[in-house]
N, C-alpha and C positions, 0 to 999 in steps of 0.2 A: 706233545701228544699227537697221536695219529688223527688225521682228519678223513673220515670215511667218505669214499667216493662210491656212490651206488646209483645205478640207472637201470630201470626196467623199460625195455624197448619192445613194443608190440609190432610184429612183422605185419606189413600192409598199411600201418599207420605211421610209426616212427621211423622205420626203415623198410625198404622194399615197397615203397609206395607205388600204387598202380598195378601191382601183381595180384590178379584176382584169385589165384590159387593160394598164394601166401596169405592173403586176407581171409580166405575161407578157413585155413588151418588154424589161425589165431595163436601162433607160436609166440612165446616170449624169449628174448635174448637178454642176458643180464651182464652188466659191467660192475665189477667190484674192485676197489683198490684204495690207495692211500694218496689223497691229494697232496699232502706235504712231500711225499717221496716222488709224486708224479708218475706212479706206476699202477697198472690195473690188469686184471684177468677178465676174460670173456667166458660166460657160461653158455654153452650150446650155440656156437656161432654157425648159423645156417641162413639160407635164403638170400641174404643181401650182404655178403661179407665186405664188399667195398664200402657200403654205407656205414657199417660198423667201424671199420678201421678209420675211415675219414672222420667220423664223429669223435673218435678217441684222439686223433691227431689235432683236430680243430680245438679241442679242449685242453691242449697242451699236455696230454697224458701219453705214456708209453705202454703199449701192450706187451706184457711179459709172460703170458701163459694163457692156456685155454683149459676150462674145466668141462668135462662131458658127463651129463647125468646118465646117459645110456646110449645105446648104439643105433637107434632108429634114425633113418636118413633125414627126417624133418627136424632133427636136433643136431646132427653132425655132418650132414651132406650125404649124397649118394642117390641111388635110384629106387623109387617106390611107385608101384602102380603105373609104370611106364613113364614116370616123371622124374627128371634129374634135378636134384636140389643142390645148389651150391653150398659148400660148407668148408670143412677143415682143409681139403686140398688147396682151395683158393686162399685160405688164411695163411697157409705155409708159404705161399707166393708173396703175399702182401706184407705179412708180419710174422716171419718164422719164429716159432716158440714151442715149448714143450706142451704136450697134451696130458692133463692129469685125469686119470680114470681108474675105476676099480679094476683090480687084477682079473676079475672074472668077465669083464666087459671089453677088454682091449682087443681080443680076437674078433669080436663082433664089429667093433668100430673099424678095425683094419680091413675086414672083409668088405664093408660097404664104402669105405673111403679110399682104400689102396695105400694108406700111409704105412711107413716102415715101423718096425719094432722100436727103432732108436728114437722115434718121434714121441714116445710115451714115457710118462712116469707112472708106474703101477702102484696102486694104493690098497691098503686095508682099511676097514672101518676104524675110526678113531684117529686116523692120520690127520695132519694139519697142513694146509698150504698157507704160507705167509707172503703177503704182498706189502712191502714196506713194513709198517708196524701193525697192519691189519691181519688177524689170524682167522682163517676159515676152517671150520671143523668139517670133516668128511664123515657122513653117516651112511653106512651100507643099509639100503632099504629094498631088499629084493621083493619080487612079486610081479612087477610089470616086465622086468628082465632080471636075469640072475645077478648082474652087477650094478643095478640101479643105485645111484648115489643122490643124497640130498646134501646141500651145503648150508651150514649153519653159521650165522654170525651171532653176536650176543643176544640180540632182540629180534632176529628174523631167521627164516629158513627158506631157501630156494629149493623147491621140491621136485622140479622136473615133472615127469608124468606119474610120480608116486601118488600125489594127492592134489586135487583141484579144490576150488571153493565149493563146487558141486560135483561129486563123483570122485573116482580115482582112475588110475591107469588100467587099460585093458589087460586081461590075463589070458586071452585066447590067441595071442600071437606067439610066434616061436620064442621059447624061453620064458613065457609067462607061467606063473604058478599061483593059482588062487589061494592055496593054503598059506604060502609065504606072504602073499599080500595081506591076508587077514592078520597074520602075526606082526607084520610091519605096522599096520594101522592101529592095532590094539595094544601092542607092546613096545615096539621100537620107537614109535612117535608119541606114545601115550604120556611120556614124562615131560613133554614140551610145556612150558608155562602158558597159561591162558592168554597172556599178553604178547606172546611170540607172534610176529606177523608172518603169515604164510604168503609166499610169492610162488605161484604155480608155473608150470611149463606151458600151459595154454589158458586162454581167457574163458574157461568154461565156468560160468556162474559169476564171473567177476575177475578183477585184476589182483586184489590183495585183501586180506582180512585177518583179524586176530584169531588165533587158534580157538579161543573160547567161543567165538561166534561160529566158526566152522564146525566145531563139535556140536553146536546146537542146531545147525541148519543143514548139514550134509548127511543125507540119509544113510550113506555108506558107513558112517561112524556110529550109527545107532543100532546096527544088527547085533543081537544079543549073544550069539554063540557061533562056533565054527560050523556046525551042521546047518544052521539057518543060512549062514553066509555061503556055503558051498551050493546049497539049493538055489539061492538068489543069483549066484554067478553062473549057474547052468552047468 
């Protein structure tokens, strides 16, 4: 039977220690894999890639892929607000592997990272990525960006910037779509069982919680209709 390997790493605390900007951003990086097979993938490798790879190697695991929730540089590397964030290009140097992303997001990731087309595996919603005997379901959750993905395990979901414990991803950046975000939150993610554990892309409001609790406490999930949502989102 597969033995799940799962780590939530807070940038500035668990990796990238001492980086004040990284600490301020409160990004999470995730490792998901199969301990029995000794293989894992990394979700949104950014800020401190050497720390990530060193940790994987120290635990006797092999990094066999990267999963990208979306194209923003604080999740995949690149330049933002005059700051250069280490990410996928450094990962390709330390641990070359395929990058799994939604087909609508690959162009954006390539633009900010400079990676080649051949570095990617393009996905549709409903695709699966298998690591050892661990299956990861890919859910297309547009709104924050056109090709935003969430990654679901049986009892957990890694949500990137789609949904935080408090709030959701911004929709006023390039590629953001407030109407799509509303549909994502009220339809695409509405069927997740209450005991599914949400692991967000940033520590906004906390590090993880069951969806039942998030639905009770996150005001963005209590807006009654699209018209009210559009007004709320400006």
